[in-house]
N, C-alpha and C positions, 0 to 999 in steps of 0.2 A: 688543410691547405694542400693543393695538388703540387706535384713536382714542377709544373709549368712556371711556378714562381722563380725557380732557378732555370735560366736558359741553358743551352748546351754548354757544358763545361763550367757553369757558374758555381755549382755546389762544390766541385773539385777545387776551384779557386778559393772559395770561402773557407773550406777546410784547411787549406794552406795558410790562410790569414790567421785562423784560430791557433794553429800549431806554431806559428811564428811568435805568438805571445809566450807560449810555454808548452812543453810536452803534455800530452793528455791521453787518458784511456778513451776507448771508444764510447763508453757510457758518458764520460765527461764531455765529449764533443756533442753528443745528443742533447745533454742538458744545456750546454752553452747555446746551441741553436734554438732550443725551446725558449730560453730566457730572452734571446735576441728578438724573437717574434712575440714576446709578451704572452706566451702560453697559447697563442692561436695556432701554432704549428708545432707538432711533435714528430720529428723524423723517426723512422723505424730503424731497427738494426739491419734489416734487409736493404735499406737505402744507404746507410753509412759505411758498413764494413766492406761491401764490394768496391766502393770508391777508394777507401783507404788501401785495399789490396792493390788496386790499379796504380795508386800513387807510389806505393812501395815497389811495385814492379818497374816503374819508370825511374826509380832512384830519387824521387823527390821527397820521400819520407823513409824513416827507418822504424822497425818494430822491435821492441825489447820485451821478451816474455819473462815474467816473474811469477812463478806459481801458475795460477789460473788467470792472471791478468796480463794484458799486452799494452805496453805504453808506446805511443807514436810520437816521433819527433821529426821536425823538418830538417832537411839536409841543405847544404850550400846550394845545390842545384835547385832545390825548392825555393830558397830565398831569391835566387836569381830570377826564376820564372815569376815570382810574386812581384819583384821590382819591375820587371819588364811589362807586367800587366797592371801596374798601379792605377792607371786611368780606368781600366775595366772594373777594378775593385771599388773605386769611388762611385762609379755608376751603379754597381751592384748594391752598394750600401743605400743609395738613394731609392733604388727599386724595392729593396727590402723595407725601407721606411714607408713607402707608398703602400706596399702590400700589407704591412701591419695595420696602417690606417684603414685600408679597405676591409680587411677581415674584422677589425674591431667594429667598424660600422655595421657589417653584416651580423656580427654577434649582438650588437645593441638592438638592431632591428628585430633579430630573432627573439631577444628578451622582451622587447616591447610587444611583439606579436603574441608571445606566450602570456604576458601579463593581460593583454586584451582578452585573450581566450579564457584566462583564469577569471577575470572579472565577469565575463559573460556567463561562465559556468556558475559562479557564485550567485549572480543575479537570478539565473534560472533555478538554482537550488532554493534560494530564498522565496521565489515565486511559488515553487512547488510546495514548500513548507507552509506558506500562507494558504494555498489551496487545500492542502491536506488538513490544516487546522480548521478551515471553514467547513470542509466536508465533515470532519469529525464532530464539530459543534452542531451542524445540521442533523447528523445522524443521532447525536445524543438527545437533541430536542425531540426528534421523531420517536426515539425509543422511550423517552419520558412520557410523551403523549400516549403512546400505545400501552405503556405500563399503567398509566392512570386509567385508560379506558378498560384495560383488563381487570384492574382492581375494582373499578366501579361495577363492571359486569359480574365479577366474582361476588361482590357484596350483594348485588341485587339477585343473583342466582343462587345464593347460599341456601342449601337445603335445610328444612326445619328438622327438629329433633325426631328421633325414630318414633316417640310416643305421641307426637303432635300431628294430627291430620292436616292435610292441605285445605284450609278453609279460607274464605275471603269475605268475612262479615256475615255470611249466611251458609249454614250447613243444613242441607235438606234432610228433614226428618230427625234432627237431634233434639228439638224441643227446648233449646237453650234460650236465654233472654236475648243474646246477641242476634239470634235468628229472628226474633220478633221485631227487634229494632231495625234489622236490615229489611224485613218485610215492610215495616212502616215507611222506610226511606224510599221504597219503590211504588208506593201508592200514588198514582198520578193526580188524584183529586184530594186535596187536604180535607175536604168535607166528607169523604167517604168514611164509613164505619171502620174502626180498627180491626185488623185481622188477628185472630187469636193465634198464639204460638202453637205450631203443630206438635203433637205428642209423638211417641215412638211410632215408627213406620208400621202400620198394620198391613194385613194382607189386603191387597187392593180389591175393593168391592167392584162389582159390575158397574161400568160407567152409566150414569143416569142418562136418560134420553134427552134431557135439556139441562146442561150444566148451569149452575148459578154463578153469581159474581165471585164468590169465594173460590170456586173451582177454577175459574179463569185466572184469577190472581195467583193461585198456587201453581198453575201451569206456567205462567210467565216467570214466576220466581224459580221454578225448577229449570226452565230453559236458561235463565240467566246464570244459575249456578253451574250448569253444564258449560256455558260459554267461558266462565271464569276458570273452571278446571281445565278446559281445553287450552286456554291461553297459558296457564301455568305449566301444563304438560309440554306444550310446544317450546316454551322458554327453556325448560329443563333439558329437553332433547337437544336443542340448539347449543346449550352450554356444554353438554357432554361431547357433542360432535366437535365443537370448537376446541375443547381441551385435547381430544384425541387426535385432532388434525395436526397438532404440533408433534405428535408421536407417530406420524406416518399411518394415518387411518387407512386400513386396507380395503380393497374393493369387496372382499368377502364379508368383512364386518358390516360394511354399508349395505350389502345385499341382505344380510341377515336382519338388520334393523328395518329395512324396507318390508321384508316379509312379515316381521312382527307387527308393523303398522298396518299392513293389509289385513292381517288376521284380526287385529283389534277392531278395525273398521267393519269387518264382516260380522263380528260378534255384536258390536253396537247396533248394526243394522237389524240384526235378528231381534234385539231387545226392543227397539223402537218401532217395529212393524205393527 
């Protein structure tokens, strides 16, 4: 509360009325004013003590010092002034009552405003928590889907044992029974004669001038075997690159892989000329 609550000379008069009840220390006067205003106003020492000194100077109060405490008491002159201004004191009490009501209303409005702000903050925090939970659930579902895909890719891309060659139902030149079955599965005409299983790869003889049906079938099977191996090779390279990508695949490593692929292509081109 600002000092404007007390008009000119009003605080001086009210201090006289408090001292008329009983002598008091300066701190006791401050406490009495705070209680009168219901805690909405707490006068400072810089407000009270200068006025008490002025009242003492005018002979309206006396000060008795005991140790470090000073007790103020009203004098006869102070009582006379208080009686002469009795009507002003009644008006002052009414003004103080109105001031207390006004300040209490302001305090209540401040509390209501603070509560509204607090409820708004709580609602915003609850909304943020819901959004965070929804985002976390969405991210968890996405991570689960990606983990499932990675597990599926890892299962399909799992390398065979070191002693087992990469074959796909037909191994060119192995002479195994599976090769014969794969060869049978690629015969377009079921009425065609069965193709015998090839034996160990011999030194290629000079190509005949007019290849027969068996030679054409063998060539198709060889091309098919190459296609399967190329698909497996491509899948394995993609798996390795996808794995290393999470470990910051460098441009240098990518360039080296590209150079190896170019070299392999050049060697294959020489073989197939």
